[in-house]
N, C-alpha and C positions, 0 to 999 in steps of 0.2 A: 796319138792315145787311146788308148785301151779306155773302152767304158764302162765303171763297174759293174763286176757281177756280182750277189750274196749271194757266200756260198749254202746250203742247205743239206748239212750231213746227220747222221746220227745220232752223230754226240748234240747237235743241235737240238734237234728234237727230245732227247734225254735230258738236256738242260730245262728247258722248256717245263718240263711235265714237274719235275722234283724243283723250279719254284712256285709255280700251281699247289704241288703240295705243301709246301713250306711257307705259301700265303695264308690258305686254307688251316695250315695248325698253328700259324697266328692266331687267326682270326675267331678261330675254336678254345681257345687261350683269354682272349681279349672281354670276350661272353661273361668271362665270369668276376672279371673287377669291380663294376660296380656290387656285388653278391660282397667282396674282398673287401671295398671301403662301408660299409655301410656294417661288415660286421667292425668294422675298427671303430668307428663312432660308439657304436652300441656297446660302448665297454664295459656299462656298467649291471649290461643285460647279463642273467645270471640262468637264465632259461630258455634251453635251444628253441625249445616249441615255439613259447612268445617269440622267443626272433622269428622264426621262421614263418607265424600267421602273422607279424605285424609287415612282415615285405614278400608275402608271399606272392602278389605282381612280378613280384621281382624274378622271386624265384622260378615261377613260370613262363615266365620272359624266357629268360636264362632257357628250361627246357629244353621249347619251340624252339628258341633260336638253334641252339646246339642238337635241332634234329631237323632244322630245317639245312643247316651248313653241311650235315653229315650228310644227307639224303641229295643233295645239290652233289656235290664230292665225286659217292658209292655211284652217282649216274653217269658223270665225268669220268668216274676210273673206268666205266665200262662200257663205255663210249671208246676212249683210248686205247682202250685193248687191241681194239682191231686198225687202227693204227701206225703206220711205219713212217711216217715222215708230215712234215709240215711245205706251206707256202703263206706267204708273204700275208692271204686274207685269214687261214689261219690261225698267223699268229696276231690279227689283232680280231679277231674275236676271243680269241683267251686274253686279251687286254681288256673287252666289256666284261665278262663274266670274274673276270679276278678281280675288276674293278665293284661287282657286287659285293663278292663277298667280303671287301675292305667297306663295303657301303653296310653293312648288314649289321656289326654288334653298336655301330652308333644310332643305325636304326630302331634295335632295338632298345636303346636307351631311353630314346625319345619314346616309343612307345611307350615302359614304361613311368612315365612323367602324364600320366592323369586328365594334368590340366591344356596339354599341350591338344587341342585340335588338329584334325590331318595325319595326325603320327601313325596309323595303323593304315590310311591310305596308301602314305611314303613309302611305310616297311611291305605293303602286300606290291605295289607298285616296282619295288627295287629287286624282290621276291619274280616279279612276272618276267624282269630283265635280264635277270640268271636264268629263269628255265630258257627264256626264247633263245639266248645265248648259246645255252646248252645243244638246242635243238638245231640250230644254224650253224654246229661245231657239224654234228652228226649228219645232216642233209650236205654240205659242203666237199665230205668225205664221197657220202656217198656219190658227188656227182664228178665226183675226183677221183675213180677207181687207182688211182698208180700214187697215193697218197695211203693205202688202205691195204688189209696181208692180204694176201690170193692162196684163203683156203676156206673150206666149203663152212666153216663157221658163222665166217665174214661176209659169208653170203648169203647165209640165213639173215643174219641180223640185218643185212644192207637193205633183207624182201618185208622182214619187221618189227623196224626200229622202228618202236613209241615214244611219246614225250606229245601228242596233240591234248592227250588228253588231263594234262596237266596245266598244258598255255590255257585249255576252253576253262577249267575247274579255276585257274589262277583269276585269269579274268574278269566270271563268275563273281569271286570274291572281291577281288578290287570296286567291279561295280557297290555289289552289298556293303561295303565300307565309306562309299562313296555317297547313296543311298539314307546311310544308317548313320553319321558317324560316328554315332557311342557304343558304336559292334567291337570295339575294341579289337580282338586280335579272332573274333567266334568264329568269321566268316572265313579263315582257313581250314575251319572244320571242312570244309566243301574242298578239299582237295583229296579227301579219303575218296571221292567221287574218282577221280582219274586211275585208278584204275583197271575199272567197272567201263569208262566210258574209252579207253585205249582201247578196253580187248570189244566192244559194240565196232570202234572204227575199223579193226583189225579182221572182223567179220562178214564185215561191207564190201571190203574192199575184197576175198578172198569168197 
């Protein structure tokens, strides 16, 4: 009896990416549900400006998480543009990444609860795992060129592949959140330094 051999087709790769895109779309949609629930609860509220003022932290959390998930998807999209196939490891790395995407709406809801300690630590930790899994996807592809497209653009991407800046800054943000639990989501501003750090790392390599 012949052993089972799992096929790796281009159609299977396309389905993996389509599934990932669908999960991201659902996660983005789920982010707005807390705001919808609040709007339904405040049925006597006749001033939109007052509603926003009363729930500004929920609005801010929604905008931050929307931007975070969008940025994660954009980086995933830019990375996968250079892939033409997948293997079991890449499949599992996507599982980890998608798990963080699914958790982020919950982490956002927890972050909105100002009375819950370490909510910001949980949120930033989930974000850090998401960034790390994206970096791992890219590194795995670079280490296994048979999974990548054979073109000049991919060759340049492999040489100048970034992401460490985001990982360094999210780690710093996590440390700040642990040391200063009351900092809420403000440590995430450190992520603005990710691109400059990536540029420094790139110059150091060359």
